[in-house]
N, C-alpha and C positions, 0 to 999 in steps of 0.2 A: 658532759659528754654529748649532751643533746646540743647545746649551744655549738660548740667544735663541730657537730656533724653539719647543722645548717652552713657555719661559714664555708665548708669545705663544699658544699653542693651548690652556693653562690657562686664561688669561685669558679667551680669546673662549668658552670652555665656560661659564665661571662668570658672564659676562654673559647668555650665553643663560639659564641655568638662571633667574638671579636675573629676569630680564625675564618669564620663564614664571610664576615665582612671584609676582610684580606682576602679572599680569594675569589670574591666578586666583584672587586675593585669600586666598593661602594665605601670602602671604610672613610674615604678623604674628602674634605667638602668641597676640592677641584673636578673630584669625577661627578659628585652630586648635581654640581651647578653646570657642570657642560653641555647635559639636553639630551645626553646618546641614549637616554632607556625613557619610556612612559611609563609612569608609575601606574598606568590602568586608572579605569573607572573604581571610585571605591567599594570597596567588599564586605558586604554583610555590617554594615551600620558604619561604615565610614573606615574602616580598617583599611588601610593602602593593601596591604596581603601581596602575595605573588600575583602576576601578571598570567592572564589564560595565553596557555601554551598551543592555540588552534594555528592552522595553517595563514598564510599572510592572507590578506584582503582578496588579492590578485587571485590568488587560485581558487577562494571560495567563489568568485564569479564564474571560472572555467568550469567546473563541477558539471559533471555530466545530467542530465536532466531524465526524471526516472521516465521508465516504459509506461506509458498509458493505454496500452493495448491499439489494436490494429486501428488504421484509419479507415474505416467504411462508415454507410451511412446506418445508423440502427444499433450498432456494435457499442460497446460499454467502452467507453476511453476516460479511464481513471473511474470516476463516479458519474461520467458526463454520458447521455444518450442523447444522439441526435437521429433527426426525426427528417421526413420528405429528401428533397435535393439540397442535402448537407452533409457534410464529413468533417470528423474529427482530427483535431489540429493542438496538439499541446494543452490539450485538454479542453480545449473550446470547442464550438460547431459553428463550422464557416458555412458558407453558400457555394455549390458548385460555380465556376465560372459560367456567364453566359454565353450561347453561340454567336456565331457572327451573322450578319443579317442573310446571307445566303446559306443558314445551316450547319455549315462545317465549324470545325474545333482545331484550336491552333497545334494542341498534341495529336500524334498518330495514334496513342494508345486511346483515345477518347471519341467518343460519338455524342450526336446532339440529341436530345431526347428532351423534349417539354422546355424547348430551349434554353438546356443547361448542358455545359460539356460533362458527361460522367464517364468514367472508365467502364471499358465494354465489357469487363467483368462484372461489373456491379449489378446487384439486382435489388434495386429500390424497394418494389412492390411486393416481393417474398413471394413470386408466382413460382419460384423456380427455374426461372429462364432469364439469363444475362441480357442486359442491356443491349448486347450486341445485335441482336436477333428480337427482341422483343420490343415492338412498336410502340408499346405504352405503358413504360414505368410506373405512371399514377394508379393503375386500374391492375389488380391480380386477376381480373377475369380475361383480361385481353393479352393475348401471346399466342405464337405458333401453336399448334396443335386444339387451342379452344375451337369449341363449335358455335357458329356462327346463329345469330336467333334476330327477329326482325325488328331492329331498331334504328337501322341506319347506320350502324358502327361495326368497322371491321375487326370482329372478335380475334379470327384467325390470322391475323398481319398479313394477308397472302395479296392486299391492295385490292380488295372487290367487299365492297358492304353487302350483305344480306342475300350470299350465295349459295347458302346451305341448303340440301335438298328440301323440300315443299314439307314436306312432313315434321322436319326440326325447325322450321322459320314459325310456324303458327299452327297452335291447339286446334284439333278437329271441331269445326261448327265457328271458327274464329274468321275464318274466310283465307285469304291469299293475301303474299305481303307484299303491300305497295307503300313507296315512299317510308319506308321504316314502320309501316304499321300495318295490322292486319284486319283484312275488311273485304269487303266484294267491291268491284267498280259497278257503275252504274248497270241496270240491267241485266248483272248477273246474281246469280244466288248459290249457296252449296247446302242444296236437298240434301244428300246423301250424310254430309256431315263426317265427310273423309278430310283429313286433312294432305291427304298423297295427292289429291287432284283437285284442292282448293275450292274456289265459285265455280263448278262444272258445268252449271246450267245460265244458259242467254236467254232472256225474254226476247219473245219473237211475236208480233214486232217489237221494238225497243220502246221503252217507257214513254205516254206522252202521244205516243201516234195511234191513230185508230182506237182512242179507247171511250168515243161516244160516236151517235148518229150522225152530229156533225161536222166530226173528223173522220168520216167512215174512209177507210182505203177505196180506193176505186181501182177497180177492175178493168173498165173499159165497155167497150160494148160486145156485146154477145148476140150473134145474128141465128134466126131461125133456120140458117141454112146449114148449121151443123156444128156451128162455131163453140169451144168452150175456156174455160179460164181456169187456173190452178192457183191455190196459195196453200202456205202452210204456218201454223203457229202454236205459241203453246200458253196462251192466256194467263202469262205469269205476270206479277205477283198472284199469291191466291184471293180471288174473290175479283178479279178483273175482268171487264168486259171486251171483247175485240170486235169491230164493228166493219163489214166491207159494203161497196155497194156498186151495181153494174146498169145499164142500160140494156134491158134485153128488147130486141129488135122484131117485130113482126112482117115479114116483107109482104108486098101485096100478092094475092092468091088471087086464081080462076077458077080453080076446081077443086083443092084440097087445100084446109090450112095446116102448116105444119109445126104453127108455133106451140111450144112445149120446153117449158121453163123447168129445169132439175137442179136442184141444188142438194147434196149429201156429203158425206164423209167418206172417203177410198181408203183412209187410215183413221182410226178411231180406237187406241190403245186401253185395252180394259173397259170401252165404252164409257168412259170419265166426259167426254165433250157433248154438249148439247146445242141445236143452232136453232133459231127463232129467224123467220120470215116476216118482212112488211115492203107492201105493193104502194107504191106511188109515193109515200112518206114514211117517214120512220112510226108515228102514231097507228098506222093501220096494220095489225098484226093481221098474218095468214093465218088459217087454222089454230088458231088459239096459240096458248105459249105453255105448253105442256112437256117441253124438253123433246123434240123431235131431233132424229139423227139425218133424216132426210124429206126432203119438200119437192113436189110437183105443181105446177100450174099447166094445165092439160087442156088444150080446146078442142081434143081427138076426142068429143064425144059420141057413143052409140047410144041412142035414145031410140024406142020403138020396140018393137018386137019382131021374131022371126029371125031372118037373115038382113032384112032390112035396117040399115045404118043410116041416120039420120042424124046431122049435126056439124060439125065445120068440113065433114071428108064425106063424102063431096059436099061442096058449100050448096046452101040451099036456102030457101027462105021460110022453111015451115016454121021453126021457134026463133022467135025474136030475140037478137042478143046472143045468139048461141051460132046459130048455124048460116050468119050472113057473110063469114069470112071474114068481118070487118077488122080493122087495126088494133092489134090488142096491145101494141107496144108500149113499154110502161120502165120505169126505176123502179129496182128491188135493193132491199137493205137486209141484210144479213147479218145477226148478233151470235157470236160463239160464246160460251163461257163454260168453265167447269159444273158440273153436277154436283150440287151441294151435298157433303159428306164424303165425297169422292177421294181416293189416294192423290198426293202430290208429288208427282214425279217430273222429269225433266222431257218425259215424252211428249213430243206434241202430234199435231192432227195434219191432216191434207184434206182440204175442202175443196171441190170441184163444183163448178158452175156450167150447165150446158144448156142449148137451146136448138132446138129441133132434132134432135137426137129419139 
């Protein structure tokens, strides 16, 4: 019975195989040799097996490419992240095309930024402003609405550099904005340390002028006919000396000598300034050097008793060298400086020189 059953099984398998062969048309030698069907690559260790039932080769080439994400800089394009002036295309980072020599772009939707033609809607630096209005897509601190600082760069994209209010450009005490830097120009000082007015105080006279006796500022000739001269200054920076010179003239006299040199401050805020007078030459200090605010060289002497006035008014010969109405014309030098320990402000002095008053 077992043998008989096996025989029937093999007979049934043979019939099935034969029927399959007949149905496929591969049962005859002539059909196998015709080359109508490729047996395909070996399958599982050399067994020819059935052919892969996938689509034709041409159909595989035309298969749609999977969506890798939006083609914008910095966005994920599949597993690719593009940086800077690049965009993602087909999974690869490509540079944006360059601008024309005149700064134009061939496509109307693009705009030239940093020598690249980028989409107007792109925001390459991530500052929230698109390239259409952002003048610099490489720096997120530069865009319309930003505040200018003192660095020579147009932060707010308005076409002008360093044009914010002075208090925003430079910190208090750092001066005023000049050529992209916060500082004070020569002969200017920020004494109140307020950024709103910058270097509000200018030295008078300027640096290098009248700094010593040899370079004293010349006030000219002052005659005893009642002439005067005035000059102003502020002796800055701290510790500076300002020197002046003038020639006082004693005109010839017959009865009364009116030669009277007077040097004094008509304005001396908080009495912070002092003067020293030298007659004839710089080393000849008159009346000592003790911080005077006023000086007189007066030949109108009244020497004697009672109401009798002797001296140079009227002219006489009673006292040699005093009452002879001789010519006292001479050069005078005046040094002005701030008193030690005085407050430093921009307030200046006004100095007056007169003769014969």
